[in-house]
N, C-alpha and C positions, 0 to 999 in steps of 0.2 A: 259456534257458538254457544257453547257450554262456558270456552275458556273466555268466548268476552264479556259472560255474567260474571265471570271468580275475577276477573279482573278490575268491570266494573264496582263487585260490590267489595273488591281490598280497596279501591279508589276509594268508596265511599266510606268505609270503615274509619279510611285515614283522618276524620275529619270530626270523628266521634269521638269525645274523650272517654276512656273507660270506668271512671267512675261514676257514681247517681250523681255529685256535686259537679264534676267536670260538665257534664252535659246540660246541669240545667244555665250551668256558666254560657257556654256555648248556645241558648237558648237567650239567656237574658241579654248576651250581645249583637245576635239576630232580631231583636225585636228595635232592639236600644238602636243597631243602626239603622233599622227600617225608616223608625221618625225620624233618624238625620240625612236620610236620603228625599223622605218628600218633603224637608225643612228644605235643603237645597235644591231640588226639585222646582218646587212653589214658591219655594219664602220669595226669592226676589219678582217674582213677575204680582203676587197679591201686592207686593210694597207698591209696582210701578202703576197697575190696573185697579187694584181693590182701593189704594191707598192716594195715588195721582201724587207721587214723589217722579221727582228725575232721575237723571242717572248722579248726580253730582251729590246728590241731597243723600241718597242709599247711599255711592262710595265713603261719604264724606260720615255718613250714621255707623257701618262694619267696621270704620275704619277707629273712630270712639269706641265702641266696641270689644274689638282686639284688643285696644290697650289697657281696656277695664279688666276682661278676660288674662292677659299677663300681667295685670298688679296685682291682682290676686287668687293667682295659681298658689305659691306659697302657700299665705297666709290661712286659704280655707283646706290646702291643703294639711295644713298642720292641725287643723282639727280630728283628724285621724286619731293624735296621740291623747285625746276623750275620750272620741266615742269609737273607736276602731275604724279598719280601712272599710269592713262589711257595711258596718252602721251606714259610714259616709258615702260611702258609695249609693245605696239608696236614699238616701236624704240628698242626694247632689240631683238622680235622678227626679224625684216629687221636684224638687227647686225648679230643674228647667221644664217640667210637666208646668206650672206654673205659670212661668212667663214664654214660654212659647203658646199657652193660650192667652195670656197677656195681649201676646204680639199680635195674635189673630184681630185683634181690636185696638189696634194704633189709628189715629187718626189723621196727624202729621206727622211731621219729621222730627219733634222734640218728642210726642210720648213714644213715637218706634226708635229713637238713639238712647232713649232713658228702656224701654222694655227689653231691647236686643242686648243691653250693659250688661245688665242683670240677668237674662239669661247665658250668656255669653260665662259669666262667673260658676257655670259649670261644668265650661269644656275642660279647661285644663288640669283639676284633680283629676279625670274620667282614668287615662292611661294610669295615670300612678297606681291610685287605687285595684285597679285594674289586675297589676304586672302583685302587688302586694296582696290578693285574693286565687290570682290561679299560684302564686309562690306556695303557697299553703295546703293549697288541694293539691294540686303538680308534685311538689317537693325541688328541690336546687336540680335537681340533674334535668328534670322535664319541661322544666319553667318556658325555655325559649321554645320548645315541638310545642307547647299546648298555648304558648302565645302562638305560635305560626296558625296553630287552626284557627284561633281565634282572630288573626289578622284576616285568614280566607274566607273565615262566616263572615265577619263583619263588611266585607266586600258584598256576597249575599245581600245580605238586609238594606246594603246601600244601593243595591240593583233595583230589589223587592220594593221599595219606597221610591226610585226613582219608575218603575213601572205602573206605582198605584196612582202615582202621581196623575199619571197620561191623560187619565179620562177627566179627571177634574178641569187641567190647564186645556182640554178639547172645550170641556161644554162651556167653559169663562162665567162671569159671574164673579161679583162679590162673594157668594155664598158659597159660591164654589170653590173659589180660592182660597178663603176664609178657612175652610172645611178641611183643609189640607193641612196647615197648621194644627189643627184640633184633632185631628188624627197621629199628628204627632207626637202630641202631649199624651193623648191615651196609651201609644204605644210606649215613651213614658215610664207611665206608671202601671204600666204591665211589665216591664223589663224590674222597676224596684222591685214589683211582686215575687216574681223568677230568684231575683237575687235573694229576698227574703224567709224563701225555701231551703236556703242552702245549711246543712249540716255543721259543716268546717266554720271550726272559732279561728278566728283572726280578731284578734284580743287587740287592744292597745297597750303599748308596753308598759311596765310594771311601774321603771323612774320614769313618770314625769318630770321634765324641767322644772323648776322655779317658776320661766318665762317661757312663754309660746314658741319667743324664738331664740331661745339658748339652745336646741340642739343644731341649726342652722349655723353655726359656729367652727363646727369641725369640718361640715361640706365647704363651709368659703375657705377654711384655712387648706383645704385637701389641691395644691395645684393640679395635680395628676387627674384629679376628675373632674377638677374645672375644666382642662383641655378635653377633655374627650366630650364634654359638655358640648363645649367650640366648637369642636371636629364632625359629632352629630349634628347639631345645628347649620352649620354649613352645607354638609350633605343631603339634610333635610329639604335644599332648596327644588330636588325634584316636584315639589310638591305643584311647588308653584312654576318649574319652568314646564312642568304638564299642562296643569291648568290656566296657566298662562299665556306661555314664551310657544305654548307649542302651534294652538290655534291662531294666536297674531305671527307666528312665522312663517306656517300654511300658507295664511288669507295676502300677508304679504310679501314675503321673499322669494315665496314659488308661482307656479302655473301649476298648480297641484287643485281640483275644482275640491271650494269649500265644502262639501257634503262627505270626501275622505276622510272629514273631523269626526263624525260617526263612527268610522270604520277605525281608524285609531283607538277611539275610546274602548269598542269594542275589545282590541284585544289587549289592550292593556288589562282590561275587568277579569279577560278569562282569564289571561297568564296568571294576573295577581292570586285570583278563587285556584286556578289549577297545581301552581307553581311555590307556594307561598309557605305548606308543608313541609315539603319536599328540600326545598331552602333552612328549613328550620334547622331539618335532622340534621344535617352537615353541622351546627354547630353545637355546642355542646360544653366546652372551654375558654381560657381565655386566649387559645392561641386560634379558634375557632373565630371569636367575634372577632379579634382583630385583622383574619385573614379577609372576614367579608365587607367590611369597615373598610378595608383597601380595595377589596374588587369593588365596594360601589363608587368610591371614588376615581378610579379608573373606567369602570362600566360608564359613569354618569358622562367623564370627559367624553368617551369615543361615541357618547349619543351626540354630543355636540359637534364635534365634530362632523358626525353625519348629519346634521342638520346646514352646518355649511353648503356640505358639497350639494345638500339637493337645491339650494338656491345655484347653482351653475350647471343643473342637468336640465332636459324635458319632460314632457310625457309622461312613460309609462317607468322611465328610470326612476326619476322624480318621485313617483307614489313608491316603489321598490324603495327606494331611499328612507323614506320616513315611515314606512313601516319596519325597517331595520333599526331607527333612530327610536322609534315607540317600544318596539323589544327590549332594547339597552336598555333606554329607562327604565323600561318597569325592569329589569332586571337591577337595576344599582337599585332600587325600590326597596327591592324586596334583599334583595342584601345590606343596605342599611341599616332595616327595621330588623332583621335578627343579630344581627352587627349589635347592634343600640338595645335591643334585648336585654341580652347575653351579659357585655361588659356590662349595661347599666346595673342590672340587680348584681352581677359578682363581686363588685367592689364598693358596693354600699354598707356598711355596716351591718349586721342584724339586729341591731338596737337603734340605729340613726336608718331604716330602709326610707321613710315618711320621708324625713327631710332631703337627703339623697335622692330619691328618686321625683320628688317634686321638682327641686333645684334641676334635677341633667331634662325635666318637662321641659325648661322654659327654653330650650336651645329650639324646640320647632314652635313652641309659641313665639320668639322673636322673628320665626321668618315667615310667619303670618304676616305680622307688620314690615318689616322691611322687604321679603322676598318682593313682592311687585313692586317697589321703588327702582329695586335693583334688575332686575327683569325688565323695568320700562328705560332704563339709561342700559342696558345690553340690548334689549332691542333697534333702539335709537341707533348706534351704535353699527348694524347693521353686520357684517364677517368680523371684522375686526374685536367687536364686543362679544361676540358668541366664542372665537377662538378662546376670548380674555378669561371668559368664565368656565372653555376646558381646562386653560392654564390653572383653574381656580382649582377645581376636582383633581386635576395630578398632585398641586400640591397641599390639597386637604388627606389625599392619600397618603404621602409621602408621612404628613402629621399623624392618623390613624397609627400609621407601624412604628411611629418612636411612643405615642404614648399611651400602644397598647402594648409593647416592646416593656415598658416603665410600669405599668401595672401589672403587669405578668410576673417583674422580676419584686413586685412587693407583694406580690402575694405566696412567691417563693419562700421569701424571708420572714412572713408574717407565719408561714406553714412549720419552718423551722425553729422559730422560736417558739410555737406553741409544742413541739414535740418535746418527750420526756425526758429528763438527763437517763442515760443509765445508770444503772445502778453501782454503787462501787463495788467493784469486791471483796468478800472476805480477810480477812489477816488472819492469819493459821497462829 
């Protein structure tokens, strides 16, 4: 029994960052993610039952909001040049709270689209700013491991938010549904307050460019980093594959019971919470980051092919294959996350990290817009579409190897250039 207690203590200890500031970041992220979980669990239900919108109106409004978030990610992130990443992170949380509360009082499709678009402006800058703050607290050596902890506790917060929304959803009524969004707004305010307790100084760079977009020019000229952004963006398709592709494939292409979807979501969540830190510990340099992205492509391809197999099986074999596909999909998700964290941060010049990380985040944001359409085409083609998706992931894995190798060579070249030349021997 004592052995089990020690193992459990070590497991829980791995989710607590050693410093005070690290623990505050973890707490702030849990609270922030809880608010996001509340919004995801209750937002659509409120819009349909509370506001009276139909599915098409909700879909159109969310598409417009997603596009607004995508277009404003870089400009908003550039404000870190003036205010600093930590201060911008707090400002974004307050902005998020304001428009989430406003969204709770939307009464037609126009106010919903407007408030949702203003709310989504706060979405894009969060991860780049968290990366910068975590980098300042943990240092470059432990940055990826610390982000693994952040990723795990974020999943915990999302689960807490979804569970907290359940009683309000069951009670129904406009004010019960509205309360879900209002509590989510309070979570954003609390998260901003926790970030405000940090002692770490994450100041804005002293050499601010004359124009806000001047610092973007080096990023746009850095073909290796743009290629990394593209590779990571394609691998980020796992989000829509899990959120849209898996449920529709289960219902339309297999004989599995629809209730199995809840079990698959549970498998994904438990694995993401328990294994994300373990995956992150194994990545600490460019080689490890490249290996993780390559592994993500191969694993996601395997998941897609197992889904194909599930459409030709029956009964318990189908259920088994869907569970295996979910496990592979979750492993691909975690590998993509740690590989992207490591390479995006390591290969962003320290004085231009705000610009580089902001551009890098556009890959994932683009998937939120293009991904659902792409998955719709894949699913409409059935088996051939899913095989094509697997081929895309395999090609991306190969591209990740090429891009990672070039980044590693450039890193090595820069390190050699920075080495001091040996002193000339004294002439007798």
